[in-house]
MARLUM-270789 format. One record per residue (C-alpha): residue number from 1; residue in one letter; x, y, z. Coordinates in Angstrom, 2 decimals. Example, Ala and Ser with C-alpha at 12.3 -4.5 7.8 and 13.67 -1.06 7.14 Angstrom:
2
NODE;1;A;12.30;-4.50;7.80 $
NODE;2;S;13.67;-1.06;7.14 $
//
This chain:
209
NODE;1;X;-6.66;-35.25;-8.79 $
NODE;2;X;-4.22;-36.05;-5.61 $
NODE;3;X;-3.70;-33.69;-2.70 $
NODE;4;X;-1.14;-31.08;-4.16 $
NODE;5;X;-2.59;-30.88;-7.17 $
NODE;6;X;-6.03;-29.97;-5.57 $
NODE;7;X;-3.73;-27.44;-3.42 $
NODE;8;X;-2.22;-25.80;-6.50 $
NODE;9;X;-5.46;-25.69;-8.44 $
NODE;10;X;-7.15;-23.72;-5.32 $
NODE;11;X;-4.13;-21.56;-5.11 $
NODE;12;X;-3.88;-20.67;-8.73 $
NODE;13;X;-7.86;-19.55;-8.62 $
NODE;14;X;-7.26;-17.25;-5.48 $
NODE;15;X;-4.06;-15.98;-7.23 $
NODE;16;X;-6.36;-14.76;-10.27 $
NODE;17;X;-8.37;-13.09;-8.13 $
NODE;18;X;-5.91;-11.43;-5.82 $
NODE;19;X;-3.99;-10.20;-8.82 $
NODE;20;X;-0.39;-9.24;-9.31 $
NODE;21;X;0.36;-7.74;-5.96 $
NODE;22;X;-0.06;-10.96;-4.06 $
NODE;23;X;2.27;-13.80;-4.09 $
NODE;24;X;1.09;-17.17;-3.31 $
NODE;25;X;3.64;-20.03;-2.30 $
NODE;26;X;3.17;-23.73;-1.78 $
NODE;27;X;5.69;-25.30;0.43 $
NODE;28;X;6.09;-29.22;0.51 $
NODE;29;X;7.49;-29.96;3.89 $
NODE;30;X;8.40;-33.55;3.26 $
NODE;31;X;10.30;-32.56;0.02 $
NODE;32;X;11.57;-29.27;1.51 $
NODE;33;X;11.19;-27.18;-1.31 $
NODE;34;X;8.59;-24.86;-3.01 $
NODE;35;X;6.58;-26.64;-5.26 $
NODE;36;X;4.54;-23.91;-6.59 $
NODE;37;X;4.58;-20.21;-6.62 $
NODE;38;X;2.56;-17.20;-8.25 $
NODE;39;X;4.28;-13.71;-8.56 $
NODE;40;X;7.55;-14.66;-7.10 $
NODE;41;X;8.68;-11.48;-7.98 $
NODE;42;X;7.40;-10.23;-4.69 $
NODE;43;X;9.88;-11.78;-2.54 $
NODE;44;X;12.38;-12.98;-5.20 $
NODE;45;X;11.63;-16.71;-4.87 $
NODE;46;X;10.84;-19.33;-7.46 $
NODE;47;X;9.76;-23.37;-7.96 $
NODE;48;X;12.28;-25.52;-6.24 $
NODE;49;X;13.82;-22.94;-3.92 $
NODE;50;X;14.59;-24.77;-0.34 $
NODE;51;X;12.07;-24.01;2.31 $
NODE;52;X;13.21;-21.69;5.29 $
NODE;53;X;12.33;-24.56;7.55 $
NODE;54;X;13.36;-22.55;10.65 $
NODE;55;X;11.10;-19.50;9.70 $
NODE;56;X;8.09;-22.14;8.69 $
NODE;57;X;8.56;-23.62;12.30 $
NODE;58;X;8.50;-20.69;13.98 $
NODE;59;X;5.28;-19.53;12.00 $
NODE;60;X;3.71;-22.86;13.11 $
NODE;61;X;4.32;-22.71;16.87 $
NODE;62;X;3.15;-18.78;16.92 $
NODE;63;X;-0.32;-19.96;15.40 $
NODE;64;X;-0.44;-22.51;18.14 $
NODE;65;X;0.40;-19.54;20.67 $
NODE;66;X;-2.74;-17.67;19.55 $
NODE;67;X;-5.01;-20.65;19.22 $
NODE;68;X;-5.15;-21.78;16.06 $
NODE;69;X;-2.54;-24.09;14.80 $
NODE;70;X;-3.85;-24.42;11.36 $
NODE;71;X;-3.46;-20.75;10.35 $
NODE;72;X;-1.77;-17.22;11.12 $
NODE;73;X;-3.48;-14.34;9.43 $
NODE;74;X;-2.18;-11.22;8.81 $
NODE;75;X;1.23;-10.83;10.05 $
NODE;76;X;3.99;-8.10;8.98 $
NODE;77;X;6.76;-9.10;6.52 $
NODE;78;X;8.97;-7.48;3.35 $
NODE;79;X;9.13;-8.00;-0.29 $
NODE;80;X;12.68;-7.90;-1.79 $
NODE;81;X;12.32;-4.44;-2.47 $
NODE;82;X;11.63;-3.87;1.30 $
NODE;83;X;7.91;-3.10;0.59 $
NODE;84;X;5.54;-3.81;3.50 $
NODE;85;X;3.83;-7.14;3.15 $
NODE;86;X;0.49;-8.38;4.99 $
NODE;87;X;1.36;-12.01;4.86 $
NODE;88;X;-0.85;-15.07;5.78 $
NODE;89;X;-0.05;-18.68;6.26 $
NODE;90;X;-2.16;-21.87;6.24 $
NODE;91;X;-0.91;-25.30;7.37 $
NODE;92;X;-2.10;-28.64;5.85 $
NODE;93;X;-1.53;-31.60;7.95 $
NODE;94;X;-1.77;-35.14;7.08 $
NODE;95;X;-3.64;-37.94;8.92 $
NODE;96;X;-1.29;-38.12;11.66 $
NODE;97;X;-1.49;-34.17;12.42 $
NODE;98;X;1.91;-33.57;11.07 $
NODE;99;X;2.25;-30.47;8.76 $
NODE;100;X;2.50;-31.80;5.08 $
NODE;101;X;1.88;-28.61;3.05 $
NODE;102;X;2.16;-24.74;3.59 $
NODE;103;X;0.32;-22.39;1.74 $
NODE;104;X;1.80;-18.72;2.15 $
NODE;105;X;0.16;-15.40;0.95 $
NODE;106;X;2.16;-12.14;0.66 $
NODE;107;X;0.28;-9.09;-0.32 $
NODE;108;X;2.22;-6.27;-1.24 $
NODE;109;X;0.34;-3.45;0.62 $
NODE;110;X;2.73;-0.27;0.00 $
NODE;111;X;0.65;1.58;-1.96 $
NODE;112;X;-2.34;1.10;0.40 $
NODE;113;X;-0.13;2.39;3.20 $
NODE;114;X;1.04;5.27;1.13 $
NODE;115;X;-2.45;6.36;0.46 $
NODE;116;X;-3.46;5.94;3.85 $
NODE;117;X;-0.47;8.30;4.94 $
NODE;118;X;-1.96;10.87;2.53 $
NODE;119;X;-5.43;10.72;4.03 $
NODE;120;X;-4.19;10.80;7.42 $
NODE;121;X;-2.38;14.19;6.60 $
NODE;122;X;-5.45;15.71;5.54 $
NODE;123;X;-7.73;14.05;8.32 $
NODE;124;X;-10.34;16.55;9.72 $
NODE;125;X;-9.87;18.97;6.74 $
NODE;126;X;-10.52;16.99;3.70 $
NODE;127;X;-11.57;13.41;2.59 $
NODE;128;X;-12.25;12.40;-0.76 $
NODE;129;X;-13.88;9.42;-2.33 $
NODE;130;X;-12.98;9.98;-5.83 $
NODE;131;X;-11.02;6.77;-7.41 $
NODE;132;X;-9.15;6.44;-10.51 $
NODE;133;X;-10.29;3.51;-12.88 $
NODE;134;X;-8.11;0.97;-11.08 $
NODE;135;X;-10.14;1.73;-7.65 $
NODE;136;X;-7.15;3.53;-5.85 $
NODE;137;X;-7.34;7.38;-4.89 $
NODE;138;X;-5.34;9.81;-7.20 $
NODE;139;X;-3.31;11.97;-5.43 $
NODE;140;X;-3.14;14.60;-8.28 $
NODE;141;X;-6.97;14.75;-8.33 $
NODE;142;X;-7.01;15.35;-4.47 $
NODE;143;X;-4.62;18.03;-4.86 $
NODE;144;X;-6.37;19.74;-7.74 $
NODE;145;X;-9.80;19.37;-5.79 $
NODE;146;X;-8.45;21.20;-2.91 $
NODE;147;X;-6.78;23.91;-5.19 $
NODE;148;X;-10.19;24.34;-7.05 $
NODE;149;X;-12.28;24.32;-3.98 $
NODE;150;X;-10.13;27.33;-2.45 $
NODE;151;X;-10.00;29.25;-5.87 $
NODE;152;X;-13.91;28.67;-5.57 $
NODE;153;X;-14.08;30.14;-2.05 $
NODE;154;X;-11.89;33.06;-2.95 $
NODE;155;X;-13.78;34.14;-5.64 $
NODE;156;X;-13.65;36.78;-7.27 $
NODE;157;X;-9.92;35.53;-7.83 $
NODE;158;X;-7.27;36.80;-9.89 $
NODE;159;X;-4.15;35.04;-11.00 $
NODE;160;X;-2.33;38.66;-11.09 $
NODE;161;X;-2.95;39.04;-7.36 $
NODE;162;X;-0.31;38.07;-5.19 $
NODE;163;X;-2.84;38.59;-2.13 $
NODE;164;X;-5.07;36.07;-3.39 $
NODE;165;X;-2.33;33.59;-4.22 $
NODE;166;X;-0.95;33.76;-0.57 $
NODE;167;X;-4.47;33.72;0.97 $
NODE;168;X;-4.76;30.29;-0.95 $
NODE;169;X;-1.46;29.17;-0.32 $
NODE;170;X;-2.11;29.73;3.51 $
NODE;171;X;-5.47;27.88;3.47 $
NODE;172;X;-3.64;24.81;1.30 $
NODE;173;X;-1.08;25.02;3.89 $
NODE;174;X;-3.33;24.59;6.71 $
NODE;175;X;-5.13;21.60;5.00 $
NODE;176;X;-1.65;19.84;4.68 $
NODE;177;X;-1.64;19.93;0.99 $
NODE;178;X;2.17;20.80;0.76 $
NODE;179;X;2.90;17.33;2.94 $
NODE;180;X;1.84;15.37;0.19 $
NODE;181;X;4.56;14.49;-2.23 $
NODE;182;X;4.33;15.97;-6.09 $
NODE;183;X;1.58;18.34;-4.80 $
NODE;184;X;3.82;21.72;-4.96 $
NODE;185;X;4.47;21.42;-8.78 $
NODE;186;X;0.84;20.92;-9.05 $
NODE;187;X;0.06;23.75;-6.86 $
NODE;188;X;2.45;26.04;-8.97 $
NODE;189;X;0.94;24.78;-12.33 $
NODE;190;X;-2.63;25.81;-11.17 $
NODE;191;X;-1.38;29.33;-9.86 $
NODE;192;X;1.06;30.15;-12.44 $
NODE;193;X;4.18;30.74;-10.01 $
NODE;194;X;7.26;29.12;-9.98 $
NODE;195;X;8.45;26.83;-7.01 $
NODE;196;X;10.78;29.31;-5.78 $
NODE;197;X;7.82;31.95;-5.37 $
NODE;198;X;5.66;29.50;-3.83 $
NODE;199;X;8.32;28.46;-1.26 $
NODE;200;X;9.06;32.22;-0.62 $
NODE;201;X;5.38;33.14;-0.10 $
NODE;202;X;5.41;30.25;2.47 $
NODE;203;X;8.00;31.44;4.21 $
NODE;204;X;6.42;34.92;4.39 $
NODE;205;X;3.04;33.57;5.63 $
NODE;206;X;4.70;31.62;8.55 $
NODE;207;X;6.91;34.35;9.53 $
NODE;208;X;3.35;36.89;9.67 $
NODE;209;X;1.76;34.08;11.90 $
//
């Protein structure tokens, strides 16, 4: 097995581990092209595309500046859909110390950042470790948990009681639930009210404060 075949074999192995949200690209510097790519949909590139040699040179110089001329770990970039990427680059050199191949790893972290924003909005009032089967936090589960928690705390509770609903809405608002996308429809579903009524209640709550 030659050097390039070994690089591709290892890249394919790590790609299988990291999954479809991670793009791995092998650049051949001498041939000035991408010789292998996995999950190219992330950046819109494909095998045979010409290298962006200027960018690769900039990355190589930056890796020297931070004290490691062979790798650069965890810098930010963007996907073809403008998603946030966590990118890392490995520079493979020949016997003369010249860069021969470059491996770039681009991880789409947009979903992780989205969930981080949700958790930050609830920081200090609620944290959840519940996960879906795929290991990601489920926003609907978080929202339902908060609603049910307030229903439990408000016992005895009646869905016919306007005051009870407003009490729960006030507590949910204080916990930042309504800053979460898709939370409003879920609250309306559980409390059996329209979105118009929910916003009307919230307006009265804020005006009374």
